[in-house]
C-alpha positions, -999 to 999 in steps of 0.1 A, spaced: 246 75 -710 258 88 -744 274 123 -744 250 152 -754 258 163 -789 260 200 -797 230 198 -820 209 181 -793 221 208 -768 210 236 -791 176 220 -796 170 216 -759 177 252 -749 159 265 -780 127 248 -769 127 255 -732 132 284 -708 147 317 -718 158 313 -754 123 307 -769 113 341 -755 139 362 -774 142 371 -811 155 343 -834 186 363 -846 197 369 -810 190 333 -801 211 321 -830 240 343 -820 238 331 -784 241 295 -796 269 303 -821 290 320 -795 283 295 -766 306 266 -758 294 232 -745 307 224 -710 305 191 -690 305 195 -652 309 164 -630 285 159 -601 295 180 -571 317 203 -590 311 241 -588 303 262 -619 311 293 -599 312 305 -563 299 336 -545 324 364 -550 340 350 -582 350 375 -608 325 386 -634 316 359 -659 291 350 -685 258 331 -688 252 294 -683 223 275 -698 214 241 -685 212 214 -711 210 181 -691 214 171 -655 207 197 -629 224 224 -609 219 237 -574 216 275 -570 225 290 -537 221 328 -530 222 352 -501 221 389 -492 255 406 -491 277 393 -462 256 362 -456 263 325 -463 245 313 -495 216 289 -490 201 265 -515 171 281 -531 164 261 -563 174 233 -586 178 243 -622 161 223 -650 170 221 -687 164 254 -704 173 274 -672 199 301 -677 217 321 -650 247 345 -646 229 376 -659 237 397 -628 274 401 -637 265 414 -672 238 437 -659 257 451 -628 294 446 -637 299 431 -602 313 397 -590 291 366 -587 262 370 -562 256 333 -557 269 298 -561 261 274 -590 270 237 -585 264 205 -605 240 183 -585 246 154 -608 267 150 -640 256 180 -659 260 195 -694 257 233 -699 262 259 -725 284 288 -715 283 322 -732 314 341 -721 309 377 -709 334 390 -734 312 376 -762 281 390 -746 297 425 -743 306 424 -780 270 415 -789 257 444 -767 282 469 -782 266 463 -816 230 460 -805 216 478 -774 186 454 -774 209 427 -761 207 441 -726 169 440 -728 171 403 -739 194 394 -710 172 412 -685 144 387 -694 164 361 -675 164 385 -645 127 389 -646 122 351 -649 143 348 -617 122 375 -600 90 356 -608 105 324 -594 116 342 -562 81 356 -558 68 320 -558 94 310 -533 84 338 -509 48 329 -513 54 293 -505 76 301 -475 47 321 -460 25 290 -458 21 283 -421 18 245 -426 52 228 -428 38 199 -449 26 223 -476 59 242 -476 77 209 -481 52 199 -509 57 233 -525 95 228 -526 92 193 -541 67 203 -568 89 233 -578 116 208 -587 96 186 -610 98 184 -647 85 161 -674 87 124 -664 95 106 -632 130 120 -628 149 114 -595 154 148 -577 189 149 -562 179 163 -528 185 149 -493 162 157 -464 185 184 -450 184 203 -483 146 200 -485 145 214 -450 166 244 -460 145 251 -490 112 247 -470 123 263 -437 114 231 -420 132 208 -395 146 174 -404 119 158 -383 92 177 -402 107 167 -435 110 131 -427 74 129 -414 61 147 -445 81 125 -469 66 94 -452 31 108 -455 36 117 -492 51 83 -499 22 65 -482 -2 85 -503 16 74 -534 29 108 -544 66 101 -543 93 75 -537 120 84 -512 153 68 -523 190 71 -514 199 108 -518 171 114 -542 133 118 -543 111 107 -573 78 124 -577 53 98 -589 21 119 -588 29 155 -596 -7 166 -599 -17 153 -564 14 169 -548 6 202 -565 -30 201 -554 -19 195 -518 8 222 -519 -17 248 -533 -45 240 -509 -46 266 -482 -58 240 -457 -89 260 -448 -110 228 -450 
């Protein structure tokens, strides 16, 4: 696969996720001050407890995001998709990293250092408001996670996890059964049985260390059905 060019990276993050929601002058400055970073599969971007750092925007590939309350071991909560930005907590709270970010596959990201972000905020108080939009997008996602975890049926919790990780096209999701179980609060046995049922229904293909969703609409309908029928 050819390396992502800077122009292509800027175009991707300008069309998806956070940056399309902020004013154009701020978006342009974020792009101007950001640097392109390539992270090999399995390598961490940052760990829980690392010193304060800046923002990271996903350009290509995917990252695993693991979080936890203070004093607890981080657990996998989501896979990032292109346009996803994170790292806002350090800027907003002035505290160390509250979670772990790791490249699930070979990944390209934009990195906006915290010093650059601080300089921007010193000149324009609205910068803090723009960065807080990332926080609110994260809150909305976590509300969805909580809602999905309250579904009593394990198959629907598992389907909800899978359909949250989908994006345009039949892209392999770099998840193994154990990780799906963590995200869905389900046992390995429940995950294996659900994946077989979903595969038999034609909704996905279960490969080696990856899952490819082949019928996103059907999986979503099943996940969102309350099972009352």
